[in-house]
MILORO-368111 format. One record per residue (C-alpha): residue in three letters; residue number from 0; x, y, z. Coordinates in steps of 0.25 Angstrom, whole numbers, plus 5000, padded with zeros to 4 digits. Example, Ala and Ser with C-alpha at 12.3 -4.5 7.8 and 13.67 -1.06 7.14 Angstrom:
2
<node><resn>ALA</resn><resi>0</resi><u>5049</u><v>4982</v><w>5031</w></node>
<node><resn>SER</resn><resi>1</resi><u>5055</u><v>4996</v><w>5029</w></node>
END
This chain:
56
<node><resn>UNK</resn><resi>0</resi><u>5295</u><v>5006</v><w>5570</w></node>
<node><resn>UNK</resn><resi>1</resi><u>5296</u><v>4993</v><w>5563</w></node>
<node><resn>UNK</resn><resi>2</resi><u>5290</u><v>4995</v><w>5549</w></node>
<node><resn>UNK</resn><resi>3</resi><u>5286</u><v>4980</v><w>5549</w></node>
<node><resn>UNK</resn><resi>4</resi><u>5276</u><v>4982</v><w>5560</w></node>
<node><resn>UNK</resn><resi>5</resi><u>5270</u><v>4995</v><w>5554</w></node>
<node><resn>UNK</resn><resi>6</resi><u>5268</u><v>4988</v><w>5540</w></node>
<node><resn>UNK</resn><resi>7</resi><u>5262</u><v>4975</v><w>5547</w></node>
<node><resn>UNK</resn><resi>8</resi><u>5253</u><v>4986</v><w>5556</w></node>
<node><resn>UNK</resn><resi>9</resi><u>5250</u><v>4995</v><w>5543</w></node>
<node><resn>UNK</resn><resi>10</resi><u>5245</u><v>4982</v><w>5534</w></node>
<node><resn>UNK</resn><resi>11</resi><u>5236</u><v>4977</v><w>5545</w></node>
<node><resn>UNK</resn><resi>12</resi><u>5230</u><v>4990</v><w>5547</w></node>
<node><resn>UNK</resn><resi>13</resi><u>5227</u><v>4991</v><w>5532</w></node>
<node><resn>UNK</resn><resi>14</resi><u>5223</u><v>4976</v><w>5531</w></node>
<node><resn>UNK</resn><resi>15</resi><u>5212</u><v>4980</v><w>5543</w></node>
<node><resn>UNK</resn><resi>16</resi><u>5207</u><v>4993</v><w>5536</w></node>
<node><resn>UNK</resn><resi>17</resi><u>5205</u><v>4984</v><w>5522</w></node>
<node><resn>UNK</resn><resi>18</resi><u>5198</u><v>4972</v><w>5530</w></node>
<node><resn>UNK</resn><resi>19</resi><u>5190</u><v>4982</v><w>5537</w></node>
<node><resn>UNK</resn><resi>20</resi><u>5186</u><v>4990</v><w>5523</w></node>
<node><resn>UNK</resn><resi>21</resi><u>5182</u><v>4977</v><w>5517</w></node>
<node><resn>UNK</resn><resi>22</resi><u>5173</u><v>4972</v><w>5528</w></node>
<node><resn>UNK</resn><resi>23</resi><u>5167</u><v>4985</v><w>5528</w></node>
<node><resn>UNK</resn><resi>24</resi><u>5163</u><v>4984</v><w>5514</w></node>
<node><resn>UNK</resn><resi>25</resi><u>5158</u><v>4969</v><w>5515</w></node>
<node><resn>UNK</resn><resi>26</resi><u>5149</u><v>4973</v><w>5527</w></node>
<node><resn>UNK</resn><resi>27</resi><u>5143</u><v>4985</v><w>5519</w></node>
<node><resn>UNK</resn><resi>28</resi><u>5140</u><v>4976</v><w>5507</w></node>
<node><resn>UNK</resn><resi>29</resi><u>5133</u><v>4966</v><w>5517</w></node>
<node><resn>UNK</resn><resi>30</resi><u>5126</u><v>4977</v><w>5525</w></node>
<node><resn>UNK</resn><resi>31</resi><u>5121</u><v>4982</v><w>5511</w></node>
<node><resn>UNK</resn><resi>32</resi><u>5116</u><v>4968</v><w>5505</w></node>
<node><resn>UNK</resn><resi>33</resi><u>5108</u><v>4967</v><w>5518</w></node>
<node><resn>UNK</resn><resi>34</resi><u>5102</u><v>4981</v><w>5519</w></node>
<node><resn>UNK</resn><resi>35</resi><u>5097</u><v>4978</v><w>5504</w></node>
<node><resn>UNK</resn><resi>36</resi><u>5092</u><v>4965</v><w>5509</w></node>
<node><resn>UNK</resn><resi>37</resi><u>5085</u><v>4972</v><w>5521</w></node>
<node><resn>UNK</resn><resi>38</resi><u>5079</u><v>4984</v><w>5515</w></node>
<node><resn>UNK</resn><resi>39</resi><u>5076</u><v>4982</v><w>5502</w></node>
<node><resn>UNK</resn><resi>40</resi><u>5070</u><v>4993</v><w>5493</w></node>
<node><resn>UNK</resn><resi>41</resi><u>5056</u><v>4994</v><w>5491</w></node>
<node><resn>UNK</resn><resi>42</resi><u>5049</u><v>4989</v><w>5479</w></node>
<node><resn>UNK</resn><resi>43</resi><u>5048</u><v>5002</v><w>5468</w></node>
<node><resn>UNK</resn><resi>44</resi><u>5032</u><v>5003</v><w>5468</w></node>
<node><resn>UNK</resn><resi>45</resi><u>5029</u><v>5007</v><w>5453</w></node>
<node><resn>UNK</resn><resi>46</resi><u>5015</u><v>5014</v><w>5457</w></node>
<node><resn>UNK</resn><resi>47</resi><u>5021</u><v>5026</v><w>5464</w></node>
<node><resn>UNK</resn><resi>48</resi><u>5021</u><v>5039</v><w>5458</w></node>
<node><resn>UNK</resn><resi>49</resi><u>5034</u><v>5042</v><w>5450</w></node>
<node><resn>UNK</resn><resi>50</resi><u>5038</u><v>5056</v><w>5455</w></node>
<node><resn>UNK</resn><resi>51</resi><u>5042</u><v>5060</v><w>5441</w></node>
<node><resn>UNK</resn><resi>52</resi><u>5028</u><v>5058</v><w>5435</w></node>
<node><resn>UNK</resn><resi>53</resi><u>5019</u><v>5064</v><w>5447</w></node>
<node><resn>UNK</resn><resi>54</resi><u>5015</u><v>5078</v><w>5443</w></node>
<node><resn>UNK</resn><resi>55</resi><u>5021</u><v>5090</v><w>5450</w></node>
END
């Protein structure tokens, strides 16, 4: 086969893989940001009993 064609196809395949990986990382960061905004941690209530201080 023609080595030029194989080289071009190989470069295109590698570029598609790299771009897909970079887009997935960006989407994951956006998802985590939205998840943190939509579901914030509940405030810690200091009146709760500490499990280490409760008698056994």
